[in-house]
N, C-alpha and C positions, 0 to 999 in steps of 0.2 A: 504493499499500500504506500501511497504518497500522501502525506497530510500537510495542508497549508494552514498557517495561523495568520489570518488577516490582522495587520497591525496599523493603527492610525497614529501618526506623529504630527501634532498640531503645535504651532508656535504663535506666541503673541506677536512677535516681530521676527523677521528673517534677515540674516546678514547679506543674503544674495540678491537684494532688491535691484541693484544696478545690472546684474547679470540677466535677470528676468526681463528687465526693461529693454536691454539690447536684443534679446532673443525675439520678443514679439515685434520689435521694430525692424526686423529683417536680418539681424546678426545671427551667426551660427551658435548653436548651443555648445557651451564649453564644459567638458567633463571635469568633475571635481577630482582633486588628488591631494596627497599629504603635503606636498610642497606649497600648494595654495593656502592650506590651513596654517602652516608655519608662518608664511608671509602675511597672513591676515590677523596676526596677533593684536594689532592695534584695534581691529574691529571687535575682537573677542573681549576687550576691556570695557566695551560699551554695555549698556543695560538693554537687554532684549526681552525682558519679561520672563514669562514661564514657558516651559515645554510640557505638553500633555501627551502621554503615551497611553493608548487604549488598545485592548485586544478583543477581537470578536471570537465567536465559537470556531474551533478548528474545522476545516473542510476536508473530508476524506475523498480522494479521487475514486477509490474502490467503491465506497458507498454511493457516490454519484453515478458511477457506471451501472451498479446493480439497480439503483432506483429507476433509471431510465432504460434499463435492459439493453445497454449498449456493449458491444464487443468490438473494440477498435480494429482488430485484425480482419473482421468481416465487413467493415464499412467501406463505402466508396470514399475516395480522398476528399471530395467536397463535403460529404456528410461528416467525416472525421474532423475536418477543419472547422465546420460549424459547431461541432460538439466541443472542441477545444476552446473556441471563442466564447461559447455559452458558459463554460466552466470558469474561464478567466474573468468574464463579466460578473459572475457570482462572487468571485473573490473581491473584485473592485467594489461591488455594491456592499459587501460586508465591511470593507474598510470605511466606506462612506458612512454607513450606519453606526460604526464604532466611533467615528469622529465626533467632535463637539464644537459648539459655537463659542468663540472667544470674544471679549469686548472689542478688540481691534477689528475683527472681521465684521461684527454687527455694525460698528460705526462706519466702516468703509462702504458697506453695501447701502447704508442709509444716505451717506454723502453722495454716492454715485446715482441716487435715484433721480437727480435733476441733471439735465444737459447743460445747465448754466454754469458759469464760472464761480458762482457763489450760491450759498444757501443760508437762509436766516436760521437763527437758533430755534425759533418756533416751528418752522417747517421741518428742520432736522429732528427735533424731539418727537414731533407727531409721527414722522415716518419710522424712526427707530423704534418707538413704542409699539406701533402697529406690527412691525416685523417681530419684535420680541414676544408680544402677546400671541401672535399666530403660532410661533414655534413652541411656546410654552403650552398652548392648547393641544398641540400635536405631540407633546411630551418629548421634544427633542432635548438631547443632553446639552447642558450649558457648562462652561467652566465654573468652578466653585465660586470664583470672584464675582460672577454675575448675580450671585445671591443678594449682593448689595448694588442693585441696578444703577440707581442715580449716581452713586459715588464713582463706580468703575467706568461708566460711560463718560463722565466728566474727565476722569484721569486719562482714558484712552484718547480723547480729543486733545487734551493738553500734551500728551506724548507725541501725537501726530503733528501738532503745531510746533513743538520743540524741535522735531526732526525735519521741519519745513516741508512736510507732505501736505499740510494745509496751512493757510494763512488766516489772519483775522483782520477784517476791514476796520481801519481806524479813521475816525472822522474828527477833524480838528475843531469843528464847531459843536460837536456832540448832538447833531440833529437826528442821528439814527436812534430809533426807538429801541433797538435791540442789536445784539451782536450778529455779525454776518461772517461766515467762514468762506474762504475762497480756495479754489483749486486750480492750479496751472495745468495745462494739457499734459505735460510729462508726468506730473504728480498723479493725475487721474489714472495713468497707466500702471503706476505702482499700486495704487489703491485697488485696482482691478484684481491684482494677485490675491489680496486678502479677501475680496469679495468671492473669488472663485473657490476659495477653500471651503465655503459654506453654501455655495449656490445650489447644490443638490437638495438641500432641505427646502428650498424655495420653489423648485421647479413645478411641483403640482399646482401651487397657487398661481404661479406665473403663467402657466399654460391656460388654466381655467380663466384667469383675469383677462388674458389677451383675447380669448374667444368671446367673453362677455362684452368687452369694449368694441370688438369688431362687429357685433350684432347691433350696436347702436340703439339699444332699447333697454329700459329698466326691467322689462318683463321678458327675460331671455329664454331661449330654447335649450333644454338639457340635452336633447339629441344632437343639436349643433355643437355644443361644447364637446361631447364625446367624439364627434367627427373631427373637430379641430384639434383636439388633444392627440388623437391617433396620428393626424398629419404632422403636428409639430414634433412629436416624439421621433417620428421617422426622419423628418427634415433635419433634426439636430442629432441624428444617430451617431455621428462621429465626434460630437462634442461631449455628450453625457451618457452615463450608464444608468439603466433603470432596473428596478426589482422585477424580475420576470415572474415572481410568484403573486404579484398584485395586479389585478385587472385594471384597465382604464376606468371602468365604471366605479369600482371600489375607490380608486384614487380620487376621482371627481366628487363622488358622494362625500368622502371624508373632508375634502376641502370646503365644500358647500355647507356641511354641518358646522365646521369651525367658523366659517363666515357668518352663519346664522347666530352662533353663540356670541360672536363679537358684535352683533347688531348691525352687520353690514348687509344682511339679507332679511327679508320677512317672508315666511311661508304663506302662500295663497292657495295651494292645493289644486292647481288646475292642470292635470295630466302632464303634458310635456313642458309646461311653464309653471313649475311648482314654487318658484321664488320671485320676489320682487326686490330689485336692487335699491338700497337706500342711497341718499346723497353721501353719507359717510362711506358707504360701500363703494360708490363710484370713485372717491378719492383713494381708498385702499386698493381698488383694482388698478389704478394708475401707478401706485407704488409698486405693486407686484409685477406689472407689465414692464416697468423700468428695468427689472433684473435682466430681461432678455433683449432689451431694445438694441444694444450694441451688436448682438449676434445677428439680429434681423438686418441691421444696416450693413454689417460685414458681408453677409451673403448676397445682399442687393448689389454691393460694389462689384463683387466677382461676376455676377450675372451681367452687369453693365460692361465689364471688361471683355466679355466674349465678342463684342463688336470688332475688337482688334484682330481676332482670329479669322474674321470673314475676309480680311485683306491678305493675310499671309500667316503661315504657321510660326509658332514661337517654341523655343526650348523651355524646359521647366524654369530655369533660372531667369531667362528673359521675361517670361510671362509673370513670374513672381514679382519682379521689379516693376513691371507695367501696372500690375494690380495695386501695389503699394503706392505708386505715383498717382494713380487714379483716385485711390482712397484719400490721399492727402489733398488732392485738388477738390474732391467732393466735399471734404471737410471745410476747406477755405471758402468754397462757394455756398456753404451751409445747405448742401443737398442732403448731408447727413449731420447729426447733432453731436455724436459722441466721439471724442478723440480715441477712446479705447476700441472703437470699431475698426480702426486702421491697425490691424494685428496680423502679422505673418501667420500665426497659429490658426486664427479664425479663417483667414483666406485659404489656407492649405486644406482645412477640413471642408470648407465649402466646395472647393474644386474637386475634392474626392467624392463628395455627394453628387455633384453634377455629372461627373464622369460615370458614376455607377448608374445614374438615371438616363445616360445616353444623350445628355444635352450637348456635350462635346466629346470628341474622340482623342485618344492618345495613341500615337503610332511610334514604332521604333524606326529611327532613321537608318536608311540603308546606304 
């Protein structure tokens, strides 16, 4: 037998923020080594907060094969590859479920809920609390420090400000009624890393909220949500890993039940339209949709870039540069809102999806 122990390692802050920024901006991923660690002693003297190590239930390959009655030796290569992928995804999903939400991650995802360069303290608090309450209702695991919510959220904001990941707008005449936190484009990309550490906990609500908003009615269709969620899960199949044991219907029903508990929906009991979205629910839906906004924008940029392929073929490297250039241009022209949409990683996954669906072709040069 071969037994895997899914292990989640979460950090309040990571020393490799600059390396991540270079990678998503088009640079090559740099392998870590002992020499780098020795040279990075000055970074290790800084305070990076806590490290959280969590273990999930061990996964036995033999039990998996017995459960699904699979015998690898008798399987077609494609079937065997699909089986390996399914088992690997189960490991990743177990790691996701064993992970927890840290104050820095929660603050980052709330800050990035707006496309603007700044967010008022009132708007930040409302967004952050909505996210926290939703996760608490779903019994997501938090770091122990989040037991003192108000204190640690304030401390995380102060830490990000001290590290210059966020700024605070200062007004000489004190005309501002409240504090406003600002984010430069490059800093948003770093905050995106912390957001992505917990994004899997938000996906069900983000998918459901995106569908609700797209229906443009307070009395939305449940069948339409299920259809949209199935589409979005497939659309972002190279971005996220899902729990194969949970059906789309169970996923959506759980989200809507939590939304009702939060007062964001009212039950009206009419067949396919069992809920009515409240005004508070409309705001919450926008909060949750914001979690996915940069992914939609990134995939849209790649789709737009295919116009270049109608004129001549490009190599992988040439097309990657072209997409990054187009993404930056679209951002400057405000065709897209989020700087974090211009990501080599997102563009690469989008291209992989469009290749699989036959939107474009990839050929070996002869």
